[in-house]
C-alpha positions in Angstrom: 207.7 92.8 77.5 205.5 92.1 74.5 206.3 93.9 71.3 203.9 96.7 70.4 201.7 96.0 67.5 200.3 98.8 65.3 196.8 98.6 63.9 195.9 101.4 61.5 192.2 101.8 60.7 191.4 102.8 57.1 188.0 103.5 55.7 186.8 101.9 52.5 183.7 102.1 50.4 184.3 98.7 48.8 185.8 96.0 51.2 186.4 93.4 48.5 188.2 95.9 46.3 190.4 97.0 49.2 191.3 93.4 50.1 192.3 92.7 46.4 194.3 95.9 46.3 196.3 95.1 49.5 196.8 91.5 48.4 198.1 92.9 45.1 200.8 94.7 47.0 201.9 91.4 48.4 200.3 91.7 51.9 198.0 88.9 53.3 194.5 89.0 54.8 194.1 87.4 58.3 190.8 85.6 57.9 190.3 85.3 61.7 189.8 89.1 61.9 188.0 89.6 58.6 184.2 89.7 58.0 181.7 91.7 56.0 182.6 94.9 57.9 186.4 94.7 58.1 189.6 93.0 56.8 192.8 92.6 58.7 195.7 93.3 56.3 199.0 91.9 57.6 201.9 94.1 56.6 204.4 92.7 59.1 204.3 90.6 62.2 203.5 93.7 64.2 201.9 96.0 61.7 198.3 95.7 60.5 195.8 97.7 58.5 192.2 97.2 59.5 190.3 98.2 56.4 186.8 99.0 57.6 183.6 99.9 55.8 182.9 103.5 56.4 179.7 102.6 58.3 181.6 100.2 60.6 184.4 102.7 61.2 181.7 105.2 62.3 180.9 102.9 65.2 184.3 103.6 66.7 184.0 107.4 66.9 181.4 110.2 67.1 183.5 112.2 64.6 182.6 112.4 61.0 184.4 109.8 58.8 186.1 111.7 56.0 186.2 110.7 52.4 189.9 110.0 51.7 189.3 110.8 48.0 188.8 114.5 49.0 190.3 114.9 52.4 193.7 113.8 53.8 193.6 112.5 57.4 197.0 110.9 57.4 199.7 109.6 55.1 201.4 106.4 56.1 205.0 105.9 55.0 207.0 102.6 54.6 210.7 102.2 54.0 212.1 100.0 51.3 215.7 98.7 50.9 216.3 100.4 47.5 214.9 102.8 44.9 214.1 99.8 42.8 212.0 98.4 45.6 210.1 101.7 45.9 209.4 101.6 42.1 208.5 97.9 42.3 205.9 98.3 45.0 204.4 101.3 43.1 204.1 99.2 40.0 202.3 96.5 42.0 200.0 99.1 43.5 199.2 100.8 40.2 198.4 97.4 38.7 196.1 96.5 41.6 194.0 99.7 41.1 195.9 102.3 43.0 197.0 105.7 41.7 200.0 107.9 42.0 198.9 111.4 43.1 202.2 113.2 42.5 205.6 112.7 40.9 208.4 110.9 42.7 210.3 113.0 45.1 214.1 112.7 44.9 216.0 114.7 47.5 219.3 113.0 46.9 219.5 111.3 50.3 215.9 110.2 50.1 213.7 108.9 47.2 209.9 108.5 47.8 206.7 107.9 45.9 203.1 108.1 47.0 200.4 105.6 46.2 196.7 106.1 46.9 194.6 103.0 47.4 191.3 102.9 45.5 189.6 104.8 48.3 192.2 107.5 48.3 194.1 106.5 51.5 197.7 107.7 51.1 200.6 105.3 51.3 204.2 106.5 50.9 207.1 104.3 50.0 210.6 105.6 50.5 214.3 104.7 50.4 216.8 106.6 52.4 220.5 106.4 52.0 221.9 104.6 55.0 224.3 107.4 56.0 221.4 109.9 56.0 219.3 107.5 58.1 222.1 107.1 60.6 223.6 110.6 60.7 220.9 112.8 59.3 220.5 114.3 55.8 223.0 117.2 56.4 225.8 114.8 57.1 225.0 112.8 54.0 224.8 115.9 51.8 228.1 117.2 53.3 229.8 113.9 52.6 228.5 114.0 49.0 229.8 117.5 48.5 233.2 116.5 49.9 233.3 113.5 47.6 232.5 115.6 44.6 235.1 118.2 45.4 237.9 115.6 45.3 236.7 113.9 42.2 
């Protein structure tokens, strides 16, 4: 069976700016699927963003294309291997023209930060403690409480 690939279509009002932003995050552009209407951003061997001009995205649906600066359609989250990696990717994104719409969220078992691309599309980056990822946040927090009681 072939692995499933994910293609997320994102609207942009400035394709060149979007390509530069995503390259600034360390992703690559696949030139075979990039033209004046769209850019194929390669995040992983099976995960892609198709950054499409608003007009071109409109050819895929009869629904109104929202403005991600004023309306949230979706928030896409990506895991990182540490809190430092979350902070590092945010630094790259901010340097590449993105913005951070809210403060970092620290829930003890999970640390996350949001990054908006220049069009306002929301990308989340998070680190979750391995125990919480494997057993759930309640088990992690209970383990932390037990560890603190014996200290």
